[in-house]
C-alpha positions as CSV (number, residue, x, y, z in Angstrom):
1,V,-52.7,-53.0,-33.8
2,Q,-55.2,-52.4,-31.1
3,L,-57.2,-49.5,-29.6
4,Q,-58.5,-50.0,-26.1
5,A,-61.2,-47.7,-24.8
6,S,-61.9,-47.4,-21.1
7,G,-63.5,-45.1,-18.6
8,G,-67.2,-45.5,-19.2
9,G,-69.7,-46.0,-16.5
10,L,-72.7,-44.5,-14.8
11,A,-73.0,-40.7,-14.2
12,Q,-75.8,-38.5,-13.1
13,A,-77.0,-35.7,-15.4
14,G,-74.7,-32.8,-15.0
15,G,-71.8,-35.0,-14.0
16,S,-68.5,-35.8,-15.7
17,L,-66.6,-38.8,-17.1
18,R,-63.3,-39.2,-18.7
19,L,-62.7,-41.8,-21.4
20,S,-59.3,-43.0,-22.5
21,C,-58.2,-44.8,-25.7
22,A,-54.8,-46.5,-25.5
23,A,-53.2,-47.5,-28.7
24,S,-50.8,-50.4,-29.0
25,G,-48.9,-52.1,-31.9
26,R,-48.1,-48.9,-33.7
27,T,-48.0,-45.2,-33.1
28,F,-50.9,-43.0,-34.1
29,S,-49.2,-39.6,-33.6
30,S,-49.8,-38.6,-37.2
31,N,-53.2,-40.2,-37.7
32,Y,-56.5,-38.5,-37.4
33,M,-58.4,-39.9,-34.4
34,G,-61.9,-39.6,-33.2
35,W,-64.6,-40.6,-30.8
36,F,-67.9,-42.0,-32.0
37,R,-71.0,-43.1,-30.1
38,Q,-73.9,-45.4,-30.7
39,A,-77.1,-45.1,-28.7
40,P,-79.6,-48.0,-28.5
41,G,-81.4,-48.4,-31.8
42,K,-79.4,-45.7,-33.5
43,E,-76.5,-45.6,-35.9
44,R,-73.0,-44.9,-34.8
45,E,-72.3,-41.2,-35.0
46,F,-69.2,-39.0,-35.0
47,V,-68.7,-37.1,-31.7
48,T,-65.4,-35.4,-31.9
49,G,-62.0,-35.8,-33.6
50,I,-58.5,-34.5,-33.3
51,R,-55.7,-34.0,-35.8
52,W,-52.0,-34.5,-35.4
53,D,-51.5,-30.8,-34.5
54,N,-54.4,-30.9,-32.0
55,V,-56.9,-29.2,-34.2
56,T,-60.3,-30.5,-33.2
57,R,-63.8,-30.7,-34.5
58,S,-67.0,-31.7,-32.7
59,Q,-70.7,-32.2,-33.4
60,D,-72.8,-29.3,-32.2
61,S,-74.5,-31.2,-29.4
62,V,-71.3,-31.7,-27.5
63,K,-69.5,-28.4,-28.2
64,G,-68.7,-26.7,-24.9
65,R,-69.2,-29.9,-22.9
66,F,-66.8,-32.5,-24.4
67,T,-63.1,-32.0,-24.9
68,I,-60.9,-34.3,-26.9
69,S,-57.2,-34.5,-26.4
70,R,-54.2,-36.7,-27.1
71,D,-50.9,-37.5,-25.6
72,S,-48.6,-38.7,-28.4
73,A,-45.9,-39.8,-25.9
74,K,-48.4,-42.2,-24.3
75,N,-50.1,-43.0,-27.6
76,T,-53.3,-42.3,-25.8
77,M,-56.4,-40.2,-26.6
78,Y,-58.9,-38.8,-24.1
79,L,-62.4,-37.6,-24.0
80,Q,-63.4,-35.4,-21.1
81,M,-67.2,-35.2,-20.9
82,N,-68.8,-32.6,-18.7
83,S,-72.3,-31.5,-18.1
84,L,-73.5,-34.9,-19.2
85,K,-77.1,-35.3,-20.3
86,P,-79.3,-38.5,-20.5
87,E,-79.2,-38.2,-24.3
88,D,-75.4,-38.8,-24.1
89,T,-76.1,-42.4,-23.0
90,A,-74.4,-44.6,-25.6
91,V,-71.5,-47.0,-26.3
92,F,-68.5,-44.8,-27.0
93,Y,-65.9,-46.0,-29.5
94,C,-62.5,-44.6,-30.3
95,A,-61.2,-44.9,-33.8
96,A,-58.2,-43.9,-36.0
97,R,-57.8,-43.3,-39.6
98,S,-54.9,-44.3,-41.9
99,S,-54.8,-40.6,-42.8
100,I,-53.9,-37.2,-41.3
101,Y,-57.2,-35.8,-42.6
102,S,-60.4,-35.2,-40.7
103,S,-63.5,-37.2,-41.4
104,T,-66.8,-37.7,-39.6
105,S,-67.7,-40.8,-41.6
106,V,-67.6,-44.2,-39.9
107,T,-66.4,-45.9,-43.0
108,D,-63.3,-43.7,-43.2
109,Y,-61.8,-45.1,-40.0
110,N,-59.6,-48.1,-40.2
111,Y,-59.0,-48.9,-36.5
112,W,-61.6,-49.3,-33.8
113,G,-61.6,-49.8,-30.1
114,Q,-64.1,-52.2,-28.5
115,G,-66.4,-49.6,-27.1
116,T,-67.1,-48.4,-23.6
117,L,-70.6,-47.9,-22.2
118,V,-71.6,-44.5,-20.8
119,T,-74.9,-44.3,-19.0
120,V,-76.3,-40.9,-17.8
121,S,-79.2,-41.0,-15.4
122,S,-81.6,-38.1,-15.0
């Protein structure tokens, strides 16, 4: 079972990036999935998550700017990030729970991608 995150890179403030998380080894169509990020010197934090029926939740700092989505047929999750800010700079991780229920806690997630670096310049 593997989650593979991709799409990170360098963006200017106000710009956009789209992250992808491809799952292999099993289907995650029923699992709660999420994106986390970890900035230098900080703890990993929940960014946004999506339920099997596409109900989403996000932290306040990204509401209106980041959009999570999933394509169950492709077993892939996405994070569209618009209006990027320098404070969004972090390693972004995709993750999945062995549950259908939402959670913002790192310890509730059973599967993790390797992380992809997003750097936003001012």
